[in-house]
C-alpha positions in Angstrom: 56.5 163.0 -57.5 57.0 160.1 -59.8 53.3 160.2 -60.7 53.5 163.9 -61.5 56.4 163.2 -63.9 54.6 160.2 -65.4 51.7 162.5 -66.2 53.9 164.5 -68.6 54.0 161.4 -70.8 51.0 161.2 -73.0 50.0 157.6 -73.8 48.9 157.4 -77.5 50.0 161.0 -77.9 52.9 162.9 -79.5 55.6 163.0 -76.9 58.7 165.1 -77.1 61.7 164.1 -75.0 62.8 167.6 -74.0 61.3 168.0 -70.6 62.4 164.5 -69.6 65.9 165.1 -70.8 66.1 168.5 -69.0 64.8 166.9 -65.8 67.3 164.0 -66.1 70.2 166.5 -66.8 69.1 168.5 -63.7 69.0 165.3 -61.5 72.3 164.1 -62.7 73.9 167.4 -62.0 72.3 167.6 -58.6 73.6 164.2 -57.7 77.1 165.1 -58.9 76.9 168.0 -56.4 75.9 165.6 -53.6 72.4 167.0 -53.5 73.7 169.9 -51.4 71.4 172.4 -53.0 68.2 172.3 -55.0 69.4 174.9 -57.4 69.7 174.3 -61.1 71.4 177.0 -63.1 70.9 177.4 -66.8 74.6 177.5 -67.5 77.1 175.9 -69.8 77.2 172.8 -67.5 73.5 172.3 -67.8 73.4 173.0 -71.5 76.3 170.6 -72.2 74.7 167.8 -70.1 71.3 168.4 -71.8 73.0 168.2 -75.2 74.8 165.0 -74.3 71.5 163.4 -73.3 69.7 165.0 -76.3 72.0 163.3 -78.7 71.0 160.0 -77.2 67.2 160.4 -77.0 66.0 163.0 -79.5 64.3 162.5 -82.7 66.0 163.5 -86.0 63.7 166.5 -86.3 63.9 167.6 -82.7 65.9 170.8 -82.0 68.5 171.0 -79.3 67.0 173.9 -77.4 67.5 173.4 -73.6 66.0 176.7 -72.7 62.5 175.7 -73.6 62.1 172.7 -71.3 64.0 174.5 -68.6 61.3 177.1 -68.7 58.3 174.8 -69.1 59.3 172.5 -66.3 57.7 175.1 -64.1 54.5 173.1 -64.7 55.9 170.6 -62.1 55.1 171.4 -58.4 58.7 170.9 -57.4 60.4 173.1 -60.1 60.2 176.8 -59.4 61.8 179.4 -61.6 63.4 182.1 -59.6 63.2 185.5 -61.4 66.1 188.0 -61.8 65.7 191.0 -59.5 63.0 193.3 -60.8 61.7 190.7 -63.4 59.1 189.0 -61.1 56.0 190.4 -62.9 57.4 189.7 -66.4 58.3 186.1 -65.5 54.9 185.5 -63.9 53.1 186.7 -67.0 55.3 184.8 -69.4 53.7 181.8 -71.1 56.6 180.8 -73.3 60.2 181.7 -73.8 61.7 182.9 -77.1 65.4 182.0 -76.6 68.2 181.5 -74.2 68.9 185.2 -73.8 65.3 185.9 -72.9 65.5 183.0 -70.3 68.7 184.4 -68.8 67.2 187.9 -68.7 64.2 186.7 -66.8 65.3 183.7 -64.8 68.1 183.6 -62.2 67.8 179.8 -61.8 65.4 177.0 -61.1 64.9 175.9 -57.5 63.8 172.4 -56.7 61.6 172.1 -53.6 63.3 171.0 -50.4 60.8 168.1 -50.1 61.8 166.9 -53.6 65.6 167.1 -52.9 65.1 165.3 -49.5 63.1 162.7 -51.4 66.0 162.1 -53.8 68.4 161.5 -50.8 66.3 158.7 -49.3 67.4 155.1 -50.1 67.0 154.4 -53.9 64.6 157.2 -54.7 67.1 158.9 -57.1 67.7 155.6 -58.9 63.9 154.9 -59.2 63.3 158.4 -60.6 66.2 158.2 -63.0 64.9 154.7 -64.1 61.5 156.2 -64.7 62.9 159.0 -66.8 65.0 156.6 -68.8 62.0 154.3 -69.3 59.9 157.2 -70.6 62.7 158.3 -72.9 63.0 154.8 -74.2 59.2 154.7 -74.9 59.5 158.0 -76.8 62.5 156.7 -78.8 60.5 153.6 -79.7 57.5 155.7 -80.7 59.8 157.7 -82.9 61.0 154.6 -84.6 57.6 153.1 -85.1 55.8 156.3 -86.1 58.5 158.1 -88.1 57.1 159.1 -91.4 58.8 157.7 -94.5 60.3 160.1 -96.9 59.4 159.5 -100.5 61.3 160.8 -103.4 59.6 163.6 -105.3 59.4 163.3 -109.0 61.1 166.6 -110.0 60.3 166.2 -113.7 56.8 167.6 -113.2 57.8 170.5 -111.0 59.4 172.6 -113.7 56.0 173.3 -115.2 54.6 174.2 -111.7 57.5 176.6 -111.2 57.2 178.3 -114.6 53.4 178.8 -114.1 53.9 180.3 -110.6 53.6 184.1 -110.8 55.4 184.7 -107.5 58.3 182.5 -108.5 58.5 184.3 -111.8 58.6 187.6 -109.9 61.4 186.4 -107.6 63.4 185.1 -110.6 63.0 188.5 -112.3 64.5 190.2 -109.3 67.6 188.0 -109.5 68.1 189.2 -113.1 68.0 192.9 -112.1 71.3 194.7 -111.7 
């Protein structure tokens, strides 16, 4: 299971922290529940926990949208999205999710496999998995710092000529003057 999670991290690639944050949030919530169930609800508790971790590990341009990784973690063998009644076919055919309302409309909850939950209960497996996720998030954060583009100031003195010669901008400006 650790190997499957590690494969989500792309060495020498562009990595986003969202799936790792969502998985870490789910694990921490499951642990606080004593691992009694393998059910992860997309509720305020999950969203708040995701947001708390997001603040710590996200890039400045990343968006705090927990519904996206919650949906896309279905790529893991142990994360199963359970559809709302009557939405089985729609969920099965869905490749991406547009927003939190769409997720809630289609998905009742995520269910972690019994094998995965039992694995977490054994000795220090939870700690090892959490350490793996934190290590990956630290790598992503260091990539962010090493690869973040520098923002250069734009010389605005030359842009007024561009704007005045742009027919579309001229049209939009003429609409502002109407009325």
